[in-house]
C-alpha positions in Angstrom: 32.7 -35.5 -38.3 33.2 -39.1 -37.5 30.9 -40.9 -35.2 33.6 -41.1 -32.5 34.0 -37.4 -32.6 30.1 -37.0 -32.1 30.3 -39.4 -29.1 33.2 -37.4 -27.7 31.0 -34.1 -27.9 28.1 -36.1 -26.2 30.4 -37.1 -23.5 31.3 -33.5 -22.9 27.7 -32.5 -22.9 26.9 -35.2 -20.4 29.6 -34.1 -18.2 28.7 -30.4 -18.3 25.0 -31.5 -17.5 26.2 -33.5 -14.4 28.4 -30.5 -13.4 25.4 -28.0 -13.9 23.1 -30.3 -11.9 25.7 -30.4 -9.0 26.2 -26.7 -9.0 22.2 -26.1 -9.1 22.0 -28.5 -6.0 24.7 -26.4 -4.1 22.9 -23.3 -4.9 19.7 -24.6 -3.6 21.4 -25.8 -0.4 23.1 -22.4 0.1 20.0 -20.4 -0.6 18.1 -22.6 1.9 20.7 -21.6 4.6 20.5 -17.9 3.7 18.0 -15.5 5.3 16.2 -12.4 4.0 13.9 -10.2 5.9 10.8 -8.1 4.9 9.3 -5.3 7.0 5.9 -3.6 6.6 6.1 0.2 6.7 6.9 1.2 10.1 8.3 -2.0 11.0 5.2 -3.4 12.7 5.2 -6.7 10.9 8.5 -8.6 10.1 8.8 -11.6 7.9 11.9 -14.0 7.9 12.3 -16.2 4.8 14.9 -18.2 3.5 16.8 -17.5 0.1 14.4 -19.6 -1.9 11.4 -17.5 -0.7 10.0 -19.8 1.8 8.5 -17.9 4.9 10.1 -19.0 8.1 8.6 -16.6 10.6 6.1 -13.8 11.0 6.2 -11.3 13.7 3.4 -8.9 14.4 3.8 -5.9 16.8 1.3 -6.5 19.6 0.1 -2.9 19.3 -1.5 -4.0 15.9 -3.3 -6.9 17.6 -4.8 -4.5 20.3 -6.4 -2.3 17.6 -8.0 -5.3 16.2 -8.0 -3.8 12.6 -7.9 -7.0 10.7 -7.6 -5.2 7.3 -4.6 -3.1 8.5 -2.9 -6.3 9.9 -3.5 -8.3 6.5 -2.1 -5.5 4.4 1.0 -5.0 6.6 1.6 -8.9 6.5 1.1 -8.8 2.7 3.6 -6.0 2.3 6.2 -7.6 4.4 5.9 -11.1 2.8 6.1 -9.3 -0.6 9.4 -7.5 0.4 10.9 -10.7 1.7 10.0 -12.5 -1.5 11.6 -9.7 -3.6 14.8 -9.9 -1.6 14.9 -13.7 -1.9 14.3 -13.5 -5.7 17.2 -11.0 -5.9 19.5 -13.4 -4.0 18.4 -16.2 -6.2 19.1 -14.3 -9.3 22.6 -13.2 -8.1 23.4 -16.9 -7.3 22.2 -18.2 -10.5 24.2 -15.4 -12.4 27.4 -16.5 -10.6 27.0 -20.2 -11.6 26.1 -19.1 -15.2 29.2 -17.0 -15.5 31.4 -19.8 -14.2 30.2 -22.0 -16.9 30.3 -19.6 -19.6 26.5 -19.2 -20.1 25.8 -15.9 -21.7 24.1 -13.2 -19.5 20.8 -13.2 -21.3 20.4 -16.9 -20.6 21.4 -16.6 -17.0 18.5 -14.2 -16.5 16.2 -16.9 -17.7 17.6 -19.3 -15.3 17.0 -17.0 -12.3 
């Protein structure tokens, strides 16, 4: 292959890299705008997070505070946060898979991205 042919391939690679960066930035913005909710068993603790997994709010049922059972509150908060985190990861994986498919990236590599 001639030197010019190699440069053409390099140009294609650079264009694809820029396209991928642009799409990744759009995904991040989209995920930041989406919301997921995690609940503890019984719904006594609710956690709202964005699609990137950042916790935005935690609501604790007043009845838990009245009982003053700190260990129970901690466990319920942890449970709700973990559920919200799992939902955010699932959402992020789905978004990354869409972009990977659009760019012709094989599914096994798309899983590594998400």
